[in-house]
C-alpha positions in Angstrom: -24.4 111.5 -16.1 -22.6 111.1 -19.4 -19.0 112.2 -20.0 -17.2 112.8 -23.3 -14.4 110.3 -23.7 -13.4 111.9 -27.1 -14.9 114.1 -29.8 -18.6 113.6 -29.9 -18.4 110.3 -28.1 -20.2 110.0 -24.8 -19.8 107.3 -22.1 -21.9 106.8 -19.0 -20.0 106.7 -15.7 -20.5 103.4 -13.9 -19.6 102.3 -10.4 -18.3 99.2 -8.6 -18.3 98.1 -5.0 -15.0 99.9 -4.2 -16.3 103.2 -5.3 -19.4 103.6 -3.1 -20.2 103.5 0.6 -23.4 103.3 2.6 -24.5 106.2 4.9 -25.4 105.3 8.5 -29.1 105.9 9.3 -30.5 108.5 11.7 -32.3 105.5 13.3 -30.6 102.3 14.1 -32.0 98.8 14.6 -31.0 95.8 16.7 -29.2 93.5 14.2 -30.9 90.5 15.8 -34.3 91.9 14.9 -33.9 92.7 11.2 -35.6 90.4 8.6 -33.2 89.0 6.0 -35.4 86.5 4.3 -36.1 86.7 0.6 -38.3 85.1 -2.0 -37.7 83.9 -5.6 -41.0 83.1 -7.2 -42.8 80.9 -4.6 -39.5 79.8 -3.0 -38.9 81.4 0.4 -35.3 81.5 1.7 -34.3 82.3 5.3 -31.1 84.0 4.1 -30.6 85.8 0.7 -27.6 83.8 -0.3 -27.1 81.5 -3.4 -24.0 79.5 -4.1 -22.8 79.6 -7.7 -23.4 76.7 -10.1 -19.7 75.8 -10.4 -18.4 72.2 -10.0 -15.7 73.3 -7.6 -18.3 75.0 -5.4 -21.5 72.9 -5.3 -22.1 69.2 -5.2 -25.1 67.4 -3.8 -23.7 67.4 -0.2 -22.8 71.1 -0.3 -26.3 71.8 -1.6 -27.9 70.0 1.3 -25.6 71.8 3.8 -26.4 75.2 2.3 -30.1 74.5 2.2 -30.1 73.4 5.9 -28.5 76.8 6.7 -31.3 78.7 5.0 -29.7 79.5 1.7 -29.7 77.9 -1.8 -26.9 76.2 -3.7 -27.3 75.7 -7.5 -25.9 72.5 -9.0 -24.3 72.7 -12.5 -25.9 70.1 -14.8 -23.4 70.8 -17.6 -20.5 69.7 -15.4 -19.0 66.6 -13.9 -22.0 65.7 -11.7 -24.1 64.7 -14.8 -21.1 63.0 -16.5 -19.6 60.8 -13.8 -21.2 58.4 -11.2 -18.2 58.7 -8.8 -17.6 62.4 -8.6 -15.4 62.0 -5.6 -12.8 60.2 -7.7 -12.9 63.0 -10.2 -12.4 65.7 -7.5 -9.4 63.8 -6.2 -7.8 63.7 -9.6 -8.3 67.4 -10.1 -7.1 68.3 -6.6 -4.0 66.2 -7.1 -3.1 67.7 -10.5 -0.3 70.3 -10.6 -1.3 73.8 -11.7 0.3 73.4 -15.2 -1.7 70.2 -15.9 -5.0 71.0 -14.1 -6.8 72.9 -16.9 -5.9 70.3 -19.5 -7.1 67.5 -17.2 -10.4 69.2 -16.4 -11.0 69.8 -20.1 -10.4 66.2 -20.8 -12.8 65.1 -18.1 -15.5 67.4 -19.6 -15.4 65.4 -22.8 -17.4 62.6 -21.2 -21.0 62.8 -22.4 -23.8 63.9 -20.0 -25.9 61.1 -18.7 -29.6 61.9 -18.2 -30.0 59.3 -15.4 -27.3 61.2 -13.4 -29.3 64.5 -13.7 -32.3 62.8 -12.0 -30.0 61.1 -9.4 -28.3 64.4 -8.4 -31.7 66.1 -7.9 -32.9 63.2 -5.8 -29.8 63.3 -3.7 -30.4 67.0 -2.9 -34.1 66.4 -2.2 -33.3 63.6 0.2 -31.9 66.4 2.5 -35.5 67.8 2.6 -34.4 71.2 1.1 -35.0 73.0 -2.1 -33.1 71.6 -5.2 -31.9 74.2 -7.7 -30.0 73.2 -10.9 -28.5 75.1 -13.8 -27.5 74.6 -17.5 -26.9 76.5 -20.7 -29.9 77.6 -22.9 -29.2 74.9 -25.5 -29.7 72.1 -22.9 -32.5 73.7 -20.9 -35.5 72.1 -22.6 -34.2 68.6 -22.2 -32.5 69.0 -18.8 -35.4 70.9 -17.2 -37.9 68.1 -18.0 -35.6 65.5 -16.3 -34.9 67.7 -13.3 -38.5 68.7 -12.9 -39.6 65.1 -13.0 -37.0 64.2 -10.3 -38.3 66.9 -8.0 -36.3 70.1 -8.7 -37.7 73.3 -7.2 -35.8 75.9 -9.3 -34.2 75.9 -12.7 -31.5 78.4 -13.8 -30.7 79.0 -17.5 -27.4 80.8 -17.7 -25.0 82.1 -20.4 -22.5 84.9 -20.8 -25.1 87.4 -21.8 -28.8 86.5 -22.0 -31.2 88.3 -24.2 -34.7 87.7 -25.6 -33.7 88.8 -29.1 -30.8 86.6 -30.3 -30.1 86.8 -34.1 -28.5 83.7 -35.7 -28.9 81.9 -39.1 -26.4 79.0 -38.5 -28.4 77.4 -35.7 -31.8 77.4 -34.1 -32.2 80.0 -31.3 -33.8 79.3 -28.0 -37.2 81.0 -27.5 -37.0 81.8 -23.8 -40.7 82.6 -23.4 -41.6 79.3 -25.0 -39.0 77.5 -22.9 -40.3 78.9 -19.6 -43.9 78.3 -20.6 -43.1 74.6 -20.8 -41.5 74.4 -17.3 -43.7 74.1 -14.3 -41.1 75.2 -11.7 -39.8 78.8 -11.4 -37.0 79.7 -13.8 -34.1 82.2 -13.2 -32.4 83.7 -16.3 -28.9 85.2 -16.6 -26.8 86.9 -17.0 -27.5 90.5 -17.9 -26.7 94.1 -16.8 -29.1 96.5 -18.5 -32.4 98.1 -17.8 -33.8 97.4 -21.3 -32.7 93.8 -21.4 -34.3 93.1 -18.0 -37.6 94.5 -19.1 -37.6 92.2 -22.1 -36.5 89.2 -20.1 -39.3 89.8 -17.5 -41.8 89.2 -20.2 -40.7 85.6 -20.6 -42.2 84.8 -17.2 -39.0 84.2 -15.3 -39.0 84.4 -11.5 -35.5 86.0 -11.2 -32.7 87.6 -13.1 -28.9 87.1 -12.5 -27.1 90.4 -12.8 -23.4 90.4 -13.6 -21.2 90.2 -16.7 -17.5 90.0 -16.0 -17.2 90.6 -12.2 -16.6 87.1 -11.0 -13.2 85.6 -10.1 -13.6 83.0 -12.8 -15.1 85.3 -15.4 -12.8 86.9 -18.0 -15.4 88.7 -20.2 -13.9 92.1 -19.4 -10.4 91.2 -20.3 -11.1 88.8 -23.2 -14.1 90.6 -24.8 -14.0 94.1 -23.2 -17.6 93.5 -22.1 -19.1 94.3 -18.6 -20.7 96.8 -16.3 -19.5 97.4 -12.7 -21.8 95.6 -10.3 -23.3 98.6 -8.4 -24.5 100.3 -11.6 -25.6 97.0 -13.1 -27.6 96.2 -10.0 -29.2 99.7 -9.7 -30.2 99.6 -13.4 -31.7 96.1 -13.2 -33.5 96.9 -9.9 -35.0 100.0 -11.5 -36.4 97.8 -14.3 -37.8 95.4 -11.7 -39.6 98.2 -9.9 -41.0 99.7 -13.1 -42.2 96.3 -14.2 -43.8 95.6 -10.9 -45.7 98.9 -11.0 -46.8 98.1 -14.5 -47.8 94.5 -14.1 -48.0 93.7 -10.4 -45.6 90.8 -10.9 -42.3 90.9 -8.9 -39.1 89.5 -10.5 -36.2 89.0 -8.1 -32.9 90.6 -8.9 -29.9 88.4 -7.9 -26.5 90.1 -8.1 -24.1 87.4 -9.4 -20.3 87.7 -8.9 -17.7 90.1 -7.7 -18.4 89.7 -4.0 -16.0 88.1 -1.6 -16.5 90.3 1.5 -19.4 91.1 3.7 -19.1 94.8 2.8 -19.4 94.1 -0.9 -22.5 91.9 -0.3 -24.1 94.7 1.8 -23.5 97.2 -1.0 -25.1 94.8 -3.5 -28.3 94.8 -1.5 -28.2 98.5 -1.0 -27.9 98.8 -4.8 -31.2 97.0 -5.2 -30.5 93.2 -5.0 -33.1 90.8 -3.6 -30.4 88.1 -3.2 -26.8 87.5 -4.1 -25.1 84.6 -5.9 -21.6 84.0 -4.6 -18.8 81.7 -5.8 -15.3 82.3 -4.4 -16.5 82.9 -0.9 -18.2 79.5 -0.8 -15.4 77.7 -2.7 -13.3 78.5 0.3 -15.5 76.4 2.6 -14.1 73.2 3.9 -17.4 71.5 2.7 -16.9 72.7 -0.9 -16.0 69.8 -3.1 -13.3 71.6 -5.0 -10.9 71.7 -2.1 -10.2 75.4 -2.3 -10.6 75.6 -6.1 -13.5 76.5 -8.3 -14.2 75.7 -11.9 -16.6 74.0 -14.1 -19.3 76.1 -15.7 -19.1 74.1 -18.8 -20.6 77.1 -20.7 -19.3 80.2 -22.3 -20.3 82.1 -19.2 -16.8 82.7 -17.9 -15.0 83.0 -21.3 -12.3 80.6 -20.0 -11.2 77.4 -21.5 -13.7 74.8 -20.4 -13.0 73.7 -16.9 -10.2 76.2 -16.0 -9.3 75.7 -12.3 -9.1 78.9 -10.2 -7.4 78.6 -6.8 -9.0 80.5 -3.9 -7.8 78.4 -0.9 -9.9 77.5 2.2 -10.8 79.8 5.1 -13.2 77.8 7.2 -16.4 75.8 7.4 -19.6 76.8 5.6 -21.2 77.7 8.9 -18.2 80.0 9.8 -18.4 81.7 6.4 -22.2 82.3 6.7 -22.8 82.6 10.5 -19.4 82.8 12.2 -17.8 83.0 14.6 -15.3 84.8 12.3 -11.8 83.4 12.7 -10.5 86.0 10.3 -10.7 89.8 10.3 -10.8 90.4 6.5 -14.6 90.2 6.0 -14.6 86.7 4.4 -16.5 85.1 7.3 -19.8 85.7 9.1 -21.5 87.1 6.0 -24.9 86.8 7.5 -23.8 88.7 10.6 -22.2 91.4 8.4 -25.5 91.8 6.6 -27.5 92.0 9.8 -25.1 94.5 11.4 -25.1 96.7 8.2 -28.9 96.7 8.1 -29.1 97.7 11.8 -26.6 100.5 11.3 -28.4 102.0 8.3 -31.8 101.6 10.0 -33.2 99.0 7.6 -35.5 96.3 9.1 -35.9 94.4 5.8 -34.0 93.8 2.6 -36.5 96.1 0.8 -35.6 98.9 3.2 -31.9 98.3 2.8 -32.4 98.8 -1.0 -33.4 102.4 -0.2 -30.2 103.2 1.8 -28.4 106.4 0.9 -25.3 105.7 -1.2 -22.3 108.0 -1.6 -19.5 108.0 -4.1 -16.4 107.4 -1.9 -13.6 105.7 -3.8 -11.1 106.5 -1.1 -13.1 105.3 1.9 -11.9 101.7 1.7 -8.4 102.8 2.5 -9.0 105.9 4.5 -7.0 106.0 7.8 -5.9 102.3 7.4 -2.2 102.9 7.7 -2.0 101.1 11.0 -3.9 98.1 9.6 -1.2 97.9 6.9 1.6 98.2 9.5 0.1 95.5 11.7 -1.1 93.3 8.7 -4.6 93.0 10.0 -7.9 93.4 8.2 -7.4 95.2 4.9 -3.7 95.6 5.7 -2.9 91.9 5.0 
């Protein structure tokens, strides 16, 4: 529905996670019996969770731990892992830096050139854990980095920028032909980020296996404040999922929709799936894991994706182990732990036995529901009242 925001100027109403709620089903399902697996191209995942390609979130060890728990962590090839042999030493420097000096230090560290041998080394370190290896870089580096990563055994390649489109106009530099790029890569490719129905349909034609949905919602992304650009994640996911379904009916080829950013709590993740997502990519929630290399910080998409000075450090703290965050037992009552359990319980409550069924859940517009009747939580400083 369009609204007039001024004389003869229409604007479409869009919705974020705080503005909707899911309606319980007439039939409920045992949460232990729901199926939460997903698939991106030929890659099958036990749980539909991806960890963001940020240096403070994912290193080789974290990727292996995430993979062994059924998810997928994406390693940033534009960051410190491909620039420094001893990344532990780099992490220690960043962790020890005071807030006022941290960003400048990280920016300085990112001036070190990327070393191709380290790209192959990091992929092999992940593959040594006998799990899927997923890596990411900006479009300008994709042709070169993908060849190295693929040779080393990578299973998935992510090409990511602030806003990705098939039709990019430029006269000052050579543009990247995404269809040609993907045609030269033998492993599945995920493209991002985007938020619109039309852009998705055009991106699907490149042959990609998945699309990252989200411009501006992440904790480290400032697109909305700096550029005024972005679409709330519920509407963005619904629109992109509609494009996926139309394209599938037209061609018979299914392209996964991965909601990327803006989700810290189990409830937000459940709403992303109900909006049409096949998987979610999460940063801050995993940056809080004790296994995360950033020690409670995240940073390091050495790309324009977050519209921050390169390497800006964002503090999120730590809340528990990766296992606690994914599977529990939850030691907090704020929705930041046992994310898999939250998804299973949500699916059981709305009567969805699979992710595809969860995508059909009835949604209601309910901007007040998050705080409805929560006065006692505030008084006791529990749950949302903290």
